[in-house]
Structures are given as structure tokens and as C-alpha cells.
N, C-alpha and C positions, 0 to 999 in steps of 0.2 A: 614190788621195786614201786620207787617214788618216780611217776610217770609225768613233773614236772620241773622244771630246773627252779630251785630255790633263788631268788633275787642277789643274798649273799655270797651263793657261788658268782655270778656275773661281778659282785662287786670285790672278791677275793682273786676271781683270774684277773681282774683287770691292775688290783695292785700286784700281783704276781708280774708283771711287765716292768715293774719300776726297776728294779736289780737290773733286768736284760736292760733297760734305758740308759742305767748310771755306767753300768759295768762295758756297755756298747762304746757309750760316748768317750768312758775314759782309757778305751784298748785303742783309741786312734789318735791318741794326744800328742802331745810333740816330746815329753819325757819318756827314752825309748823303754827303759826301765820300770818305770811306773806302769806305763801302756802297755809292754809284755805281763808284768801281773797281771793287770785288771782283764785281759785276754784270756789267761790263763785260768782266772776265777769265773770269766764268763764262760769257759767251757764247761768248769766245774758246774755252774748254777745250770746251763743247761741240761748237764748231764742228770741232775737231780729231778728236774722239772719231767723230764723225758721217763726217768723210774716213777714218778707218780703219776705219769698217764699211764704208764703199763697199771700198775697198782688199780689206778680208776677203775680198768677195764675187771681185773679180778675181783672187787666191790659188786661192780654191778653182775656178774657171773654167779659168784657165789649163792646167792639168792634164787639162782633158776632150777626148776625141778626137771626142766627138759630132759632130753637125749643128751645121755651120757657121754655119749662120743663129741659132740659138739661142745658141751661144755670143756671137756680134757681141751680139745682143737683150743678154744677161745681162751683158758688159763694160760696156754702153751705161747698164742699169740702176744699174750701180755705180760713176758718175759721179754718179749724181744727188745723193748725201749729201752729196759733198764740195759741188756747187754751191748746194741747202741751205744749209750752214754758211757758205758764202762770202756769199750773202747775208742770212742770219743777222748778219754781221758789219757789214755795211755799212747795216741797216735801225738798227743803234743809234746810227751815227755821231751825233754832237752831245746825248747822254748821254739817248738813248729807249730804254731797253733791254728794255720792255717788249714792243715790237713784236717785239726778236728773240729775246725766250723763248718768243713763240707760235710763230713760224717753228721754232724748235728742237724744241720739243714736237711738232708737225706731221712736220720732218723723222725723229724718232727713232720716232715712232709709224707712219709710212710707211715706213721702213727696217723692222721689225719687220712690217708687214702682208705687204711682200715677201718675208723670208725666211719667214714662215709657208707662201707658196705655194711658193715653192724647197723648202723641208720638204716638201711634199706629194711631189713629183716627186724626193724622195731627192736631194736635189741639194747636201747638207750633212751632215756627219759628224753621229751621232746624239749626243744630249745639248746641241748645238748651240744649238737653238731653245729648250732650256730654262733654259739659261742666259741667254739674249740677252733671253727675256721678263723672267725675275728682274730682270737688270741696268737693263731700257729701263724697268719699272715704276716702279722706285728715284728713274732720274732723270728722270722726267717728273712724278712724284711733287715732287722736290727743283725742278725749273722750272717748273712749277704753283705751287706754293706760293710760290716768290717772285716770279713774275709776279701773283699774288692780293696780295699783301703791299706791293710796291711800286706795284703798281694805287691800292691803299685809301688809300696813304698814310704807311701801318703800320709799324711796326720792334719789333725783340726789343730789351731791353738787354743791350748786349756789354760 
């Protein structure tokens, strides 16, 4: 396994925040139809990114030759982010993205906790956890802001 974090991973990780920022801002806009659509798209993008995070752990695990039981457990845990994203998408069907946003927040935080535990066992490249903590902090801040603004019925002028 590559034990260092390639600089392009940092660049691409940061670029992956752009849709969160654009859709997050659009989700709290003054036009209720457009802002609801943007909130639903934000949930969809968040679900895709959660699935990606689970896939990253599959990639880390498939190259391992250690304890078969631990590998199976890690592969199983790698599926959980995808399932959380799936639930988030369907929880918002009918124009109720607030529940979906809360589920996504829990998914991102839960995935980070799982990654922190894996890092303690030296199961990831160095630097990965630092990148994930930074990206997760921004994502959770955006999702939580959209959740709160939409929950109180607020918006920003766009």
C-alpha cells in the first residue's frame, strides 16, 4: 500500500468541496422551488461522496494479506457509508431534505470516527486522516448550516 498521501489527493479532495459549497448556498436561496431542488441535489451529492468514502476503504483493504476475519469486517464496514447515503436519499423523498441532511451529517461523522480507529491501527496512508478531518469539517459545517437555515425557514438573498 502507498504509505504517503499524494499531493493530487489534497487538490482533488478540496475540489470535491466545490459542489457542496455551490449546492449548499443554492439550498438556502430565496426561490423556494430552486432552493428545494438544490437541497435535494446536495443530498444526492453527499450520498455519492459517502459511497466513495466506503470504496476508499475497500481499496485499502483489498491489498491486505493479514487476518481474513479483520479484512472481512473492514470490507463490511466499507459498505456502511453507501447504505447511509441510500437512506438519506430516500428519507428526503417528497421534499423533506432536513431529515436527509441530518442522516448525511451522521454518516460523515460516523465514517470519520471509523477512519480514526483504523488510523490507530496503521491501516491507512499517513496524511489521509488529516485530509479527511479537514474535508469532513467543511462538509458537516455546510450540511449543518443548510439544515438549520431550512429548518427555521430562512434563506439568503441570491
